N, C-alpha and C positions, 0 to 999 in steps of 0.2 A: 273371960271378962273383957278383954280388948276387942274381941270380935263384936260383942254386944254394943260396946261404945261406938264402934265404927258404924254399925247398923243404925244406931240412934242418930249419929251425926249425919249420915247419908240421908236418912229420912227427913231430918230437920232442914237440910240444904234443899232437898226437893220441895218440901212444903213452902219454904221461903221463896223459891223460884216461882212456884205456882201462885203464891199470893202476890208477888211482884207483877207477874203477867196479868193477873186479874185487875190489879190496881191500875196498871197502864191502860188496859182496855176500858175500864170505867172512866178514866180521865179523858180518853179519846172520845168516848160517847158524850160526856159532859160538854166538851168543846164543840162537838157536832150539834148538840141540841140547844145549848145556851151560848149566847153571843155577848161579847164585850160591848161597852158603850161605843168604842171606836168602830167595831164591825156594824153595829146598828146604825150609827151615823152615816157610814159609807153606803150601806144598803138603801137607806131611806133618803139620802141626799141632804141631811142636816148636819150642823156642826156638832162636835162632841160636847161642847158646852151646852147646846140646846138639849141634847139627850140627858145630860146630868141635871139640868134645870127641870126638865119634865119629870124625871125620876124623883127629884127632891119634892116637887109639888104634887106628886102622885098622879100626874096626868097619864103616865105610862107605868105599868107594873114592873117591879124588879123581881126576878125569879129568886135570886139569893145573892148574898155577898160572900166572896171567898178571897181570903188574903188581902182584904182591903179593896177589892175590885168588885164592881157590880156585874152581875150576869143577867141577861134578859132572854126570855122566850120570844123570839122575833115575831111569831104568829100572834102571841098575846099583845105585843106592842102594836102591831098593825091593826088588830081588832079594836084595841082601845082608841087608837087614833081615828079609825073609820067610824065607829059607832058612838064615840064620845061618852061611853057609859062609865069609864073609869073616872075617879075623882080628878078635878081640875078643869 
């Protein structure tokens, strides 16, 4: 009986470690693909307030909100500013 419990515990620990590694990898990918307002402002040479204003007025698209922070697809932001097809 004890051996079976040890096997189950070992398996659970391995699965948790795998899940943690996958989550860490996914978070890194999100940070790579989607930028904060501060990162967008720095890259484009505008103030952070301007980026937030443009997002609020829908001049630029917001990819998603996470933990109260906006995330942007920088390519979509640049495209919206270049072609002016986004609202605003």
